[in-house]
C-alpha positions in Angstrom: -11.0 -8.5 -5.6 -14.4 -8.3 -4.2 -13.9 -5.3 -2.2 -13.6 -1.5 -2.4 -10.3 0.4 -1.8 -10.5 3.0 0.9 -10.4 6.4 -0.8 -11.1 10.1 -0.2 -13.4 11.8 -2.6 -11.5 15.0 -2.2 -8.3 13.5 -4.1 -8.1 14.1 -7.7 -8.6 11.3 -10.3 -4.8 10.9 -10.4 -4.4 10.7 -6.9 -7.2 8.1 -6.4 -5.3 6.2 -8.9 -2.1 6.1 -7.3 -3.5 5.2 -4.1 -5.3 2.3 -5.8 -2.0 1.3 -7.3 -0.2 1.3 -3.8 -3.0 -0.9 -2.4 -2.6 -3.1 -5.4 1.2 -3.4 -4.7 0.3 -4.4 -1.0 -1.9 -7.2 -2.6 0.8 -8.4 -4.8 3.0 -8.6 -2.0 0.7 -11.2 -0.3 -0.4 -12.8 -3.6 2.9 -13.6 -5.5 5.7 -11.1 -4.1 6.7 -7.7 -5.5 10.1 -5.9 -6.1 11.1 -3.8 -3.2 11.7 -0.7 -5.1 8.4 -0.9 -7.0 6.6 -1.3 -3.6 8.5 1.7 -2.0 7.8 4.1 -5.1 4.3 3.2 -4.8 4.4 4.1 -0.9 6.6 7.4 -1.6 3.5 8.4 -3.9 1.1 7.4 -1.3 2.6 9.5 1.3 2.6 12.5 -1.1 -1.3 12.2 -1.2 -1.7 11.0 2.4 1.2 12.9 4.4 -0.7 12.5 7.7 0.2 9.7 9.9 -3.1 9.6 11.4 -4.8 9.6 8.2 -2.4 6.9 7.0 -3.3 4.7 9.8 -6.8 5.3 9.2 -6.9 4.5 5.5 -4.7 1.5 5.9 -6.6 0.2 8.8 -9.8 0.4 6.5 -7.8 -1.6 3.9 -6.5 -4.1 6.3 -10.1 -4.7 7.6 -11.5 -5.3 4.1 -8.7 -7.4 2.6 -6.7 -9.0 5.5 -3.5 -7.4 4.1 -1.4 -5.4 6.3 0.1 -2.1 4.7 1.9 -1.5 7.8 3.8 -4.9 8.1 4.6 -4.8 4.1 6.2 -1.4 4.3 8.0 -2.3 7.3 9.5 -5.2 5.7 10.3 -3.2 2.4 12.0 -0.5 4.4 14.1 -3.3 6.2 15.1 -4.9 2.7 17.8 -4.3 0.3 17.2 -2.7 -3.3 16.4 -5.5 -5.7 14.9 -7.7 -2.9 11.4 -9.3 -3.4 8.9 -8.6 -0.9 6.8 -11.5 -0.2 4.2 -11.6 2.6 2.1 -14.4 4.2 -1.5 -14.0 5.7 
């Protein structure tokens, strides 16, 4: 992709890597589809790093602005899906 992921430089290197993995999982949901459990695991880790709802909205909003991909809609769809389902989003 031709953009930078929204990251907080107070996070550790491992946390930055995990947040990027979460955004890559969102991208994959839009581009080819992703297994529900995979994206939920990435989201749970993201929430460990960004526990605040306000901070989550800010970071995910920045990501949507630069990528066009909605983390909120993707996770909402994943939460409604069953284990083993494929999450495929459409722009």
